[in-house]
DONU-758412 format. One line per field, with one value per residue (C-alpha): residue in three letters; y, z, x. Coordinates in nm, 2 decimals. Layout:
<pts>
resn: ala_...
v: Y_...
w: Z_...
u: X_...
</pts>
This chain:
<pts>
resn: met_leu_ile_ala_leu_leu_ala_thr_val_ala_leu_ala_ala_pro_pro_ala_thr_arg_thr_ser_pro_thr_thr_asp_asp_tyr_gly_gly_thr_lys_val_thr_asp_asp_tyr_arg_trp_leu_glu_thr_leu_glu_lys_asp_ser_pro_glu_val_lys_thr_trp_thr_asp_ala_gln_met_gln_asn_leu_arg_ser_thr_leu_asp_pro_leu_arg_cys_arg_asp_met_leu_thr_thr_glu_leu_thr_pro_leu_met_gln_ile_thr_ser_trp_ser_val_pro_ile_ile_arg_gly_pro_gly_tyr_phe_tyr_ala_gln_arg_asp_gly_arg_met_asn_gln_pro_ala_ile_tyr_val_arg_asn_gly_gly_ala_asn_leu_gly_gly_ala_lys_val_ile_asp_met_asn_val_ile_asp_pro_ser_gly_leu_thr_ser_ile_asp_trp_trp_met_pro_ser_trp_gln_gly_ser_lys_phe_ala_tyr_gly_ser_ser_lys_ala_gly_asp_glu_met_ser_val_leu_lys_val_met_arg_thr_asp_thr_lys_glu_his_phe_pro_asp_glu_ile_pro_gly_lys_val_ser_phe_gly_gly_trp_asn_asn_trp_gly_asp_ala_phe_ile_tyr_ser_lys_leu_thr_asp_pro_lys_asp_pro_tyr_ser_arg_val_val_ser_tyr_his_lys_leu_gly_glu_pro_val_asp_lys_asp_pro_val_leu_met_lys_gln_thr_asn_pro_ser_glu_val_pro_phe_gly_gln_leu_met_ser_glu_asp_arg_trp_met_val_leu_gly_met_ser_arg_gly_trp_thr_glu_asn_asp_leu_trp_val_gly_lys_phe_asp_glu_leu_lys_lys_gly_lys_asp_thr_lys_ile_ala_ile_ala_val_gly_arg_gly_ala_gln_phe_ser_pro_val_glu_ile_val_asp_asp_thr_leu_tyr_met_thr_thr_thr_leu_gly_ser_pro_asn_val_arg_leu_val_ala_val_asp_ile_lys_asn_pro_ala_glu_ser_asn_trp_lys_thr_ile_ile_ala_glu_gln_lys_asp_ala_val_met_ser_gln_val_asp_phe_gly_lys_asp_glu_ile_val_val_val_trp_gln_lys_asp_ala_his_asp_thr_val_ser_thr_tyr_lys_tyr_asp_gly_lys_pro_val_ala_glu_ile_pro_val_pro_gly_val_gly_ser_val_thr_val_ala_cys_asp_arg_lys_his_thr_glu_met_phe_phe_ser_phe_ala_ser_tyr_asn_ser_pro_arg_thr_ile_tyr_arg_cys_asp_ile_phe_trp_lys_pro_tyr_lys_pro_ala_ile_trp_ala_thr_pro_glu_leu_asp_val_lys_met_asn_asp_val_glu_val_thr_gln_ile_arg_ala_lys_ser_lys_asp_gly_thr_glu_ile_pro_ala_phe_val_val_met_lys_lys_gly_thr_lys_met_asp_gly_asn_asn_pro_ala_val_leu_tyr_gly_tyr_gly_gly_phe_asp_val_ser_leu_thr_pro_glu_phe_ile_pro_thr_ile_val_pro_phe_val_gln_arg_gly_gly_ile_tyr_val_val_ala_asn_leu_arg_gly_gly_gly_glu_phe_gly_asp_ala_trp_his_lys_ala_gly_met_leu_gln_asn_lys_gln_asn_val_phe_asp_asp_leu_tyr_ala_val_ala_glu_lys_leu_thr_thr_asp_lys_tyr_thr_ser_ala_ala_his_leu_ala_val_met_gly_gly_ser_asn_gly_gly_leu_leu_thr_ala_thr_ala_val_thr_gln_arg_pro_glu_leu_trp_thr_ala_ala_ile_ser_ala_val_pro_leu_cys_asp_met_leu_arg_tyr_gln_asp_phe_leu_leu_ala_lys_tyr_trp_val_pro_glu_tyr_gly_ala_ser_ser_asp_ala_asn_ala_phe_lys_trp_leu_asn_ala_tyr_ser_pro_tyr_gln_asn_ala_lys_lys_gly_thr_lys_tyr_pro_ala_val_leu_phe_thr_ala_gly_glu_asn_asp_ser_arg_val_his_pro_leu_his_ala_arg_lys_met_ala_ala_leu_leu_gln_ala_asn_thr_gly_ser_asp_ser_ala_ala_glu_pro_ile_leu_leu_tyr_ile_asp_arg_asp_ala_gly_his_gly_ala_gly_lys_pro_leu_glu_ala_arg_val_arg_glu_ala_val_asp_gln_trp_ser_phe_leu_met_trp_gln_thr_gly_ala_cys_asn
v: 1.64_1.80_2.16_2.28_2.17_2.43_2.77_3.05_3.09_3.09_2.79_2.84_2.64_2.41_2.58_2.53_2.30_2.34_2.03_1.93_1.60_1.35_1.02_0.69_0.37_0.05_-0.23_-0.06_0.07_0.45_0.62_1.00_1.18_1.54_1.62_1.49_1.83_1.77_1.50_1.76_1.84_2.19_2.27_2.21_2.39_2.73_2.64_2.32_2.52_2.79_2.53_2.34_2.67_2.72_2.36_2.42_2.74_2.55_2.28_2.53_2.72_2.40_2.23_2.52_2.63_2.28_2.29_1.98_2.10_2.27_1.97_1.74_1.95_1.96_1.59_1.45_1.65_1.47_1.13_1.17_1.27_0.94_0.79_0.50_0.26_0.01_-0.35_-0.34_-0.53_-0.64_-0.56_-0.61_-0.47_-0.24_-0.26_-0.03_0.11_0.40_0.62_0.92_1.13_1.40_1.68_1.51_1.54_1.23_0.93_0.94_0.63_0.52_0.26_0.11_-0.10_-0.39_-0.51_-0.35_-0.03_0.19_0.48_0.52_0.74_0.90_0.76_1.01_1.26_1.41_1.66_1.83_1.79_1.93_2.13_2.17_1.80_1.73_1.50_1.14_0.82_0.56_0.27_0.20_-0.08_-0.11_-0.33_-0.67_-0.52_-0.21_0.01_0.15_0.26_0.28_0.47_0.61_0.95_1.14_1.48_1.59_1.23_1.17_0.84_0.89_0.75_0.85_0.60_0.73_0.56_0.69_0.57_0.49_0.63_0.95_1.02_1.09_1.03_0.84_1.02_0.73_0.85_0.66_0.83_0.67_0.54_0.30_-0.02_-0.19_-0.56_-0.62_-0.58_-0.82_-0.97_-0.73_-0.42_-0.27_-0.35_-0.41_-0.50_-0.25_-0.18_0.15_0.32_0.39_0.67_0.84_0.95_0.59_0.38_0.07_0.10_-0.09_-0.28_-0.48_-0.39_-0.44_-0.15_-0.15_0.16_0.39_0.26_0.47_0.42_0.43_0.13_-0.09_-0.42_-0.49_-0.83_-0.82_-0.58_-0.49_-0.57_-0.57_-0.30_-0.55_-0.75_-0.62_-0.75_-0.79_-0.90_-1.00_-1.09_-1.34_-1.35_-1.59_-1.38_-1.67_-1.68_-1.43_-1.45_-1.29_-1.27_-1.13_-1.05_-1.04_-0.87_-0.99_-1.36_-1.50_-1.45_-1.64_-1.71_-1.79_-1.84_-1.77_-1.74_-1.38_-1.37_-1.48_-1.27_-0.95_-0.99_-1.00_-1.38_-1.52_-1.84_-1.82_-2.14_-2.16_-2.25_-2.17_-2.03_-2.00_-2.19_-1.93_-1.90_-1.69_-1.78_-1.57_-1.63_-1.64_-1.76_-1.97_-2.20_-2.36_-2.47_-2.49_-2.22_-2.18_-2.01_-1.97_-2.05_-2.07_-2.35_-2.62_-2.44_-2.12_-2.06_-2.08_-2.34_-2.32_-2.54_-2.62_-2.64_-2.80_-2.54_-2.80_-3.02_-2.77_-2.98_-2.93_-3.30_-3.27_-2.98_-3.07_-2.91_-2.79_-2.63_-2.73_-2.49_-2.48_-2.49_-2.24_-2.00_-1.82_-1.82_-1.44_-1.40_-1.63_-1.54_-1.74_-1.71_-1.90_-2.27_-2.19_-2.06_-1.80_-1.80_-1.56_-1.73_-1.51_-1.68_-1.52_-1.19_-1.17_-1.30_-1.57_-1.66_-2.01_-2.15_-2.46_-2.63_-2.59_-2.93_-2.81_-2.98_-2.76_-2.61_-2.38_-2.08_-1.73_-1.56_-1.24_-0.99_-1.05_-1.02_-0.80_-0.77_-0.89_-0.81_-1.01_-0.96_-1.20_-1.34_-1.66_-1.53_-1.45_-1.62_-1.27_-1.17_-0.87_-0.83_-0.56_-0.60_-0.36_-0.37_-0.12_-0.05_-0.11_0.11_-0.05_-0.20_-0.36_-0.69_-0.86_-1.24_-1.49_-1.80_-2.01_-2.01_-2.20_-2.13_-1.81_-1.49_-1.18_-0.86_-0.50_-0.33_0.00_0.11_0.45_0.66_0.71_0.99_0.86_0.55_0.27_0.00_0.09_0.02_-0.33_-0.51_-0.78_-0.96_-0.99_-1.19_-1.10_-1.31_-1.16_-1.19_-1.53_-1.66_-1.61_-1.52_-1.19_-1.10_-0.75_-0.60_-0.37_-0.11_0.06_0.16_-0.12_-0.10_0.09_0.07_-0.10_0.13_0.21_0.57_0.53_0.71_0.45_0.45_0.14_0.10_-0.13_-0.21_-0.55_-0.58_-0.67_-0.95_-0.68_-0.80_-0.57_-0.70_-0.50_-0.19_0.11_0.41_0.72_0.92_0.71_0.76_1.09_0.94_0.61_0.80_1.00_0.68_0.63_0.27_0.20_-0.11_-0.27_-0.52_-0.81_-0.82_-1.06_-0.93_-0.91_-1.16_-1.24_-1.59_-1.68_-1.68_-1.80_-1.51_-1.27_-1.42_-1.41_-1.03_-0.95_-0.92_-1.05_-1.12_-0.76_-0.71_-0.96_-0.70_-0.44_-0.69_-0.80_-0.43_-0.39_-0.71_-0.57_-0.24_-0.41_-0.63_-0.32_-0.16_-0.48_-0.55_-0.19_-0.09_0.21_0.31_0.45_0.80_0.76_0.53_0.65_0.45_0.53_0.39_0.50_0.40_0.07_0.14_0.48_0.29_0.07_0.37_0.56_0.25_0.21_0.56_0.50_0.15_0.18_0.55_0.47_0.28_0.58_0.93_1.01_0.87_0.95_0.84_0.91_0.90_0.69_0.52_0.62_0.61_0.24_0.26_0.49_0.43_0.22_0.51_0.71_0.69_0.34_0.20_-0.07_-0.26_-0.31_-0.46_-0.82_-0.71_-0.52_-0.59_-0.33_-0.17_-0.26_-0.62_-0.68_-0.91_-0.68_-0.38_-0.54_-0.58_-0.26_-0.06_-0.23_-0.10_0.19_0.48_0.75_0.57_0.49_0.82_0.90_1.24_1.33_1.05_1.15_1.08_1.10_1.36_1.27_1.40_1.31_1.36_1.34_1.43_1.65_1.47_1.12_0.88_0.60_0.72_1.03_1.31_1.32_1.05_1.26_1.57_1.42_1.22_1.53_1.74_1.46_1.41_1.78_1.81_1.49_1.47_1.53_1.60_1.94_2.05_2.23_1.94_1.66_1.83_1.68_1.81_1.79_1.83_1.83_1.82_2.01_1.90_1.53_1.21_0.89_0.95_0.83_1.07_1.35_1.58_1.59_1.92_1.79_1.46_1.64_1.88_1.59_1.39_1.70_1.76_1.40_1.33_1.66_1.58_1.22_1.33_1.61_1.37_1.08_1.29_1.25_1.62_1.75
w: -1.80_-1.63_-1.66_-1.50_-1.17_-1.19_-1.03_-1.28_-1.29_-1.61_-1.65_-1.74_-2.04_-1.97_-2.02_-2.35_-2.32_-2.55_-2.73_-2.77_-2.95_-2.85_-3.03_-2.88_-3.07_-2.91_-3.12_-3.44_-3.32_-3.29_-3.02_-3.00_-2.67_-2.70_-2.33_-2.21_-2.06_-1.80_-1.64_-1.44_-1.08_-1.00_-0.79_-1.10_-1.35_-1.32_-1.65_-1.50_-1.19_-1.39_-1.60_-1.29_-1.14_-1.45_-1.42_-1.05_-1.14_-1.40_-1.15_-0.88_-1.13_-1.22_-0.88_-0.64_-0.79_-0.77_-0.59_-0.37_-0.25_0.07_0.16_0.12_0.34_0.61_0.60_0.53_0.80_1.10_0.91_0.87_1.23_1.36_1.62_1.49_1.65_1.55_1.69_2.02_2.08_2.42_2.53_2.90_3.11_2.83_2.56_2.27_2.00_1.77_1.80_1.60_1.76_1.61_1.48_1.51_1.20_1.28_1.50_1.84_2.00_2.34_2.60_2.85_3.15_3.14_2.86_2.98_2.82_3.09_2.89_2.79_2.83_2.53_2.42_2.14_1.96_1.63_1.65_1.93_1.78_1.45_1.47_1.09_1.07_0.80_1.00_1.03_1.21_0.94_1.17_1.54_1.77_2.15_2.29_2.43_2.79_2.67_2.82_2.49_2.18_1.82_1.55_1.20_1.10_0.77_0.65_0.38_0.26_0.13_0.33_0.40_0.75_1.01_1.29_1.65_1.99_2.31_2.67_2.71_3.06_3.05_2.67_2.66_2.32_2.28_2.06_1.82_1.50_1.17_0.84_0.50_0.45_0.75_0.80_1.14_1.17_1.54_1.89_2.07_2.39_2.61_2.44_2.38_2.01_1.70_1.33_1.07_0.69_0.53_0.21_0.23_-0.02_0.02_-0.34_-0.46_-0.39_-0.48_-0.20_0.08_0.34_0.64_0.95_1.33_1.58_1.95_2.13_2.21_1.94_1.63_1.35_1.08_1.24_1.23_1.06_0.73_0.73_0.37_0.08_-0.22_-0.55_-0.80_-0.84_-0.85_-0.55_-0.20_0.12_0.45_0.80_1.10_1.46_1.59_1.95_2.05_1.94_1.92_1.56_1.29_0.93_0.63_0.29_-0.06_-0.23_-0.61_-0.67_-0.51_-0.60_-0.48_-0.23_-0.09_0.28_0.52_0.90_1.11_1.47_1.58_1.79_1.49_1.22_1.42_1.44_1.06_1.03_0.72_0.89_0.76_0.67_0.34_0.39_0.04_-0.24_-0.60_-0.55_-0.73_-0.45_-0.14_0.20_0.49_0.84_1.11_1.43_1.56_1.85_1.99_1.67_1.45_1.19_1.11_0.77_0.52_0.16_-0.19_-0.29_-0.43_-0.26_-0.43_-0.16_0.10_0.37_0.70_0.72_1.00_0.92_1.15_1.13_1.21_0.93_0.68_0.36_0.18_0.20_0.58_0.59_0.76_0.66_0.98_0.83_0.47_0.21_0.15_-0.21_-0.14_0.09_0.11_0.43_0.46_0.81_1.07_1.43_1.73_2.05_2.37_2.28_1.97_1.62_1.49_1.12_0.91_0.61_0.31_0.15_-0.14_-0.06_0.31_0.63_0.88_1.18_1.30_1.57_1.57_1.80_1.73_1.56_1.33_1.49_1.44_1.76_1.67_1.48_1.64_1.55_1.37_1.32_0.95_0.60_0.64_0.70_1.00_1.14_1.44_1.69_1.96_2.10_2.25_2.61_2.63_2.57_2.52_2.15_1.97_1.63_1.43_1.21_0.95_0.66_0.41_0.65_0.98_1.11_1.23_1.58_1.80_1.98_2.26_2.30_2.54_2.34_2.66_2.72_2.49_2.33_2.22_2.32_2.16_2.34_2.21_2.33_2.13_1.89_1.73_1.76_1.43_1.39_1.06_1.05_0.83_0.90_0.58_0.38_0.25_0.12_-0.15_-0.40_-0.77_-1.03_-1.39_-1.66_-1.80_-2.16_-2.11_-1.91_-1.57_-1.30_-1.13_-0.80_-0.69_-0.37_-0.41_-0.14_-0.17_0.03_0.08_-0.17_-0.44_-0.77_-1.05_-1.34_-1.49_-1.35_-1.03_-0.99_-0.94_-0.88_-0.96_-0.77_-0.86_-0.81_-0.95_-0.88_-0.65_-0.47_-0.29_-0.17_-0.17_0.13_0.28_0.49_0.62_0.39_0.54_0.22_0.03_0.29_0.16_-0.19_-0.08_0.14_-0.17_-0.37_-0.51_-0.56_-0.47_-0.62_-0.55_-0.81_-0.70_-1.02_-1.12_-1.02_-0.66_-0.38_-0.31_-0.46_-0.41_-0.60_-0.93_-0.92_-0.88_-1.16_-1.39_-1.38_-1.40_-1.68_-2.01_-1.84_-1.74_-2.00_-1.80_-1.52_-1.75_-1.91_-1.57_-1.49_-1.81_-1.74_-1.40_-1.56_-1.82_-1.56_-1.37_-1.68_-1.81_-1.48_-1.46_-1.14_-1.35_-1.70_-1.88_-1.83_-1.45_-1.40_-1.29_-1.23_-0.98_-0.85_-0.72_-0.78_-0.97_-0.96_-1.13_-1.41_-1.42_-1.46_-1.70_-1.92_-1.88_-2.01_-2.32_-2.40_-2.32_-2.29_-2.38_-2.05_-1.82_-1.76_-1.54_-1.40_-1.12_-1.17_-0.85_-0.82_-1.14_-1.36_-1.72_-1.93_-1.90_-2.15_-1.92_-1.57_-1.46_-1.51_-1.22_-0.84_-0.71_-1.00_-1.09_-0.79_-1.00_-1.31_-1.18_-1.18_-1.51_-1.71_-1.87_-2.21_-2.25_-2.29_-2.64_-2.53_-2.24_-2.48_-2.69_-2.40_-2.23_-2.55_-2.62_-2.30_-2.17_-2.14_-2.25_-2.57_-2.65_-2.63_-2.97_-3.11_-3.14_-2.91_-2.69_-2.35_-2.02_-1.76_-1.58_-1.26_-1.23_-0.90_-0.79_-0.50_-0.57_-0.30_-0.40_-0.36_-0.54_-0.85_-1.01_-1.07_-1.43_-1.51_-1.41_-1.56_-1.90_-1.92_-1.83_-2.10_-2.36_-2.29_-2.28_-2.63_-2.77_-2.62_-2.86_-2.57_-2.45_-2.21_-1.99_-1.96_-1.95_-1.84_-1.80_-1.47_-1.28_-0.91_-0.77_-0.39_-0.32_0.05_-0.01_-0.15_-0.25_0.00_0.34_0.63_0.51_0.77_0.83_0.65_0.34_0.35_0.38_0.10_-0.12_-0.05_-0.12_-0.45_-0.56_-0.45_-0.57_-0.91_-0.91_-0.78_-1.04_-1.33_-1.22_-1.15_-0.77_-0.71_-0.70
u: -1.96_-2.27_-2.15_-2.48_-2.34_-2.07_-2.12_-2.12_-1.75_-1.55_-1.34_-0.97_-0.85_-0.55_-0.22_-0.05_0.25_0.55_0.67_1.03_1.05_1.31_1.33_1.46_1.54_1.43_1.58_1.47_1.14_1.16_0.95_0.91_0.85_0.72_0.74_1.08_1.15_0.87_1.09_1.27_1.17_1.06_1.36_1.58_1.37_1.19_1.00_0.86_0.75_0.59_0.41_0.29_0.17_-0.05_-0.18_-0.27_-0.45_-0.65_-0.73_-0.85_-1.06_-1.23_-1.28_-1.33_-1.67_-1.82_-2.15_-2.09_-1.75_-1.87_-2.09_-1.79_-1.57_-1.84_-1.90_-1.55_-1.37_-1.54_-1.52_-1.15_-1.11_-1.24_-1.01_-0.80_-0.56_-0.30_-0.31_-0.12_0.20_0.32_0.67_0.76_0.47_0.36_0.10_0.23_0.01_-0.04_-0.35_-0.47_-0.74_-0.96_-0.76_-0.42_-0.21_-0.01_-0.07_0.10_0.25_0.11_0.18_-0.06_0.04_-0.20_-0.43_-0.75_-0.87_-0.72_-0.59_-0.23_0.07_0.23_0.57_0.62_0.40_0.52_0.24_0.42_0.77_0.65_0.32_0.32_0.22_0.47_0.69_0.56_0.67_0.72_0.78_0.84_0.95_1.00_1.27_1.16_1.16_0.97_1.23_1.37_1.19_1.33_1.15_1.20_1.07_1.07_0.95_0.70_0.64_0.99_1.01_1.38_1.35_1.60_1.64_1.63_1.62_1.48_1.41_1.04_1.00_1.21_1.17_1.54_1.70_2.02_2.28_2.27_2.10_2.11_1.99_1.94_1.58_1.62_1.42_1.43_1.52_1.47_1.61_1.84_1.70_1.90_1.77_2.11_2.16_1.96_1.96_1.87_1.91_1.98_2.10_2.47_2.41_2.07_2.09_2.14_1.82_2.02_2.28_2.10_2.30_2.20_2.40_2.43_2.44_2.52_2.40_2.68_2.91_3.00_2.75_3.02_3.18_2.87_2.95_2.77_2.60_2.46_2.50_2.29_2.48_2.19_1.92_1.64_1.76_1.70_1.88_1.70_1.78_1.57_1.64_1.40_1.25_1.53_1.83_2.07_1.96_1.90_1.78_1.92_1.76_1.77_1.44_1.39_1.06_0.74_0.75_1.09_1.37_1.67_1.70_1.98_2.00_2.31_2.42_2.37_2.69_2.90_2.73_2.75_3.12_3.15_3.19_3.02_2.89_2.53_2.35_2.16_1.79_1.66_1.87_1.77_1.44_1.22_0.97_0.89_1.03_0.92_1.06_0.80_0.97_1.26_1.19_1.51_1.68_1.38_1.29_0.93_0.87_0.59_0.66_0.50_0.74_0.51_0.22_0.10_-0.16_0.12_0.21_0.40_0.71_0.95_1.33_1.58_1.86_2.12_1.99_1.84_1.82_1.49_1.42_1.41_1.16_0.83_0.50_0.33_0.02_-0.06_-0.19_-0.56_-0.69_-0.97_-0.78_-0.45_-0.24_-0.19_-0.05_0.11_0.20_0.31_0.13_0.20_0.15_-0.06_0.00_-0.25_-0.32_-0.52_-0.67_-0.78_-1.08_-1.26_-1.08_-1.18_-1.03_-1.09_-0.87_-0.78_-0.54_-0.31_-0.07_0.30_0.29_0.01_-0.28_-0.60_-0.74_-1.03_-1.15_-1.15_-1.48_-1.47_-1.76_-1.82_-1.68_-1.38_-1.00_-0.81_-0.46_-0.34_-0.06_0.06_0.39_0.52_0.52_0.15_-0.18_-0.32_-0.36_-0.51_-0.66_-0.83_-1.14_-1.27_-1.51_-1.65_-1.95_-1.76_-1.48_-1.16_-1.21_-0.95_-1.03_-0.86_-0.87_-0.71_-0.63_-0.59_-0.97_-1.20_-1.43_-1.26_-1.45_-1.30_-1.39_-1.37_-1.05_-1.10_-1.36_-1.43_-1.75_-1.92_-2.17_-2.30_-2.52_-2.38_-2.64_-2.83_-2.51_-2.46_-2.15_-2.20_-1.98_-2.04_-1.84_-1.75_-1.59_-1.27_-1.17_-1.00_-1.29_-1.14_-1.39_-1.31_-1.48_-1.56_-1.70_-2.00_-2.08_-2.42_-2.73_-2.98_-3.27_-3.07_-3.27_-3.09_-3.19_-2.85_-2.85_-2.66_-2.33_-2.06_-1.68_-1.47_-1.14_-0.86_-0.49_-0.39_-0.02_0.27_0.08_-0.14_-0.48_-0.77_-0.97_-1.26_-1.16_-1.34_-1.29_-1.43_-1.39_-1.65_-1.93_-2.08_-2.09_-2.26_-2.50_-2.62_-2.69_-2.34_-2.21_-1.85_-1.69_-1.35_-1.23_-1.00_-0.79_-0.52_-0.18_-0.30_-0.26_-0.62_-0.59_-0.23_0.09_-0.06_-0.31_-0.03_0.18_-0.12_-0.11_0.26_0.52_0.39_0.05_-0.01_-0.29_-0.49_-0.52_-0.67_-0.91_-1.02_-1.11_-1.30_-1.50_-1.61_-1.70_-1.91_-2.08_-2.18_-2.34_-2.50_-2.66_-2.77_-2.58_-2.47_-2.39_-2.08_-2.22_-2.21_-1.91_-1.57_-1.25_-0.98_-0.65_-0.31_0.05_0.03_-0.34_-0.27_-0.11_-0.42_-0.66_-0.44_-0.43_-0.80_-0.85_-0.63_-0.75_-1.12_-1.22_-1.58_-1.63_-1.58_-1.71_-1.41_-1.09_-0.85_-0.49_-0.30_0.08_0.08_0.33_0.25_0.56_0.64_0.93_1.13_0.99_1.29_1.53_1.40_1.42_1.40_1.19_1.44_1.30_0.99_1.16_1.07_0.70_0.68_0.99_1.22_1.21_1.59_1.48_1.34_1.06_0.95_0.96_0.68_0.44_0.53_0.49_0.16_-0.01_0.20_-0.05_0.20_0.28_-0.09_-0.28_-0.43_-0.50_-0.87_-1.00_-1.29_-1.13_-1.32_-1.24_-0.91_-0.75_-0.38_-0.21_0.15_0.38_0.68_0.88_0.78_1.07_0.90_0.71_0.85_0.60_0.72_0.46_0.16_0.30_0.38_0.05_-0.16_0.02_-0.03_-0.40_-0.47_-0.32_-0.48_-0.83_-1.12_-1.36_-1.48_-1.21_-1.47_-1.71_-1.44_-1.12_-0.78_-0.65_-0.32_-0.25_0.10_0.13_0.45_0.46_0.40_0.55_0.38_0.10_0.22_0.25_0.02_-0.12_-0.49_-0.56_-0.38_-0.57_-0.91_-0.82_-0.71_-1.03_-1.25_-1.08_-1.10_-1.46_-1.60_-1.44_-1.59_-1.93_-1.95_-1.86_-2.08_-2.38_-2.38_-2.32_-2.68
</pts>
C-alpha cells in the first residue's frame, strides 16, 4: 500500500517457488503440502539457500528505497543505545548486575562493593572476548560469597549455553566447562559445587538431566539426580539458600509440575531419598525458599491467581500445608522473594504491577510505592533488608530503585536511570476494553501522543502474544518511539492464553480453546476502528514466536482487518510443528496432530493449512533465524512461499516478504547493529504500510 512513498526504484517481484506436493493422511483427512522441500536448512540444501538469497534480494529491493528508512536509522540508533541495567543481586560484599552501555553489542557483568551508585568493576565482558558481538551471556550467577562466578554463553543466537566458572577477582577461569544448553540450579553455601541441568546429547532436545558438579571433579562423573524420559516433561533442580535441602521437579507444559524435596548431601551421592511434595496434582508448584525445615512455595492448586503456602518438609502431607498469603480475586501473585524478616510480593492487577510486603507468617506490612502503571521486577535475600526493584512503562525507560525494607514508610530511591534525549511527557498510556466473541472483556494498553485526534486516520500497530502464561505488562520499547512521535498509536492486547489474569485466563487460550486468542485480537482491532483510533487501511498487527502464530492466523482468518502484518519467528504449520527441534515441549500448550481431537482444532486454525487462493491478503513481513533452536525457520519459509503464490493483492503495493537472519536464532543475544537493522526493517515496513512514513 501507499506506493507513492517508495523512491523511484523498480520493485523486484517475489521469486517463483517450485511446488513438490506431498500428501499426509490424518485419520482419513488428506492434507497436501506443496513446499515440504523448504523444511531443509540452508546448510543441508543449496537449493534452499539459493531460494532464500532470492527472497532476501526481493526484501532489500522493497525496503531499502523506503523514504522513512534514513530517518528511522538516525532516530532508532541512539534510542537503542540507551544504557540499561538488570536488577542487582547481593552476594558477599558485592552487588552484581548486568549493564549495556551505548554501542555495546552485549551487556557486561559488573560488581560494586556497596549499594550506593559508586561505579562498578567489570566481572566479564563478552564484547572484549568476541568483538563480533555474536557471543552472548545467556545467564549468570555468582556464588553466595561472591568469590566465584558461573555463566552460560552461546553464539549466534543458538542458545546452546556452555557453562563456565571463573574467579570474580582475578578473572581466572576454572578448567571445568560443561556444554549442552546448560541451565543453572544454584551454588552450595561453600561455593565449590553447584546444581545444573543439560542435554546429554546436544542434538536431542529431549535428553535433559539434572546433575551435581563439584569444581575440579570430572564432568562425565557428575551424578544424575533426575532424568528426562518424556519429550513433554522437563526435569529441573534448585539448591535453596540453605543448602541442606534442594528441590527437584518435573514440568509438564506451563500449567503443571511435580515437586520433590530432598537432603542435598544424600541426593548428590546418588541416593534417591527425595520426599514427594506434590505429584500428579495438575497444578503449578514453584519453590521460593526453605527456612529451617519449611518449604515456601507458590501454587495454583485451588487458587488460579496463585497463593503462597508453607510445607513442613518432615510432615509434607497436603492436609498439613498452611496458606501464608492467600490469593487475591482481582490480582495475580506474579513474583515472591524473601528479604530479611519480610516477604516481598509483586501483585499483577489489571495487567500492571504493585508491590507489597508481609511478615514470614503472612501478616501484611505495607505497600512499596512504585512510580506509576508499569512492570516491576524485585530482588532481595534473607541476609539483607536492602532490596532492589526495576520499574518501566511504555513512556518511562527502565529505572532501578533501591529500598531498605527495615525503615517505614518505604522510601525507594533511584539507583540507576538512563538519560533519554527524546521527551516522553507528551505520550500517554491508557487502557481500553473490547468484548470478544463470547462476551469476555479483553483489555489493551494504548500508547499515543496526548491530544491525538480520533478521526480513523491514525497509523496504528496492534501487538499481541496470547500464550504460555506470558503476561504483557507495560515496558519501555525504544523502537516504537519514532512511530508514536509521528502520531502513530501503539496498542498491546492482553489476550487469553497469557498470564495477566491467572491460571484460568491462560487455560482459556490453550489447546481446544486457542481460537479464543484469535477472537480476542479481532475484538480489540474492531474496537480500535469502531472508536476511530484508526481504520483497517491504517492498522497493522505484529507478534513474534507464539505471537507470530497469532499474526499469521490473523492474516488468514481476518485479512480485511489489517493493512499489514509482521510475523516474527512464527509457528505456521501447526500439523507438523512438533516434529522439529524442541517443539514437543509445546504439545501441552497446543496439542499434536497425531491426536484425532487435537488435529481438528489445529487444522481449523493452522495458518499454513488455511491460506486461500485469490484472497486479498495484507502486506506481510515474515522473519526467522537460521540458527533458531526453538522455532524452525521452515515455518516462515513455507508460509511466505504459500502466501506469495496465493495472494490476490498487488505484490508491489502489499508484498509478502521474507527475512532470514543467518547469524541469529530465536532473537536473544543479537548484537546492537543487527538489532538496529532489524528494527529499521520492521518499522519502515510498518510505517510505509500504515501511512506514517511521510
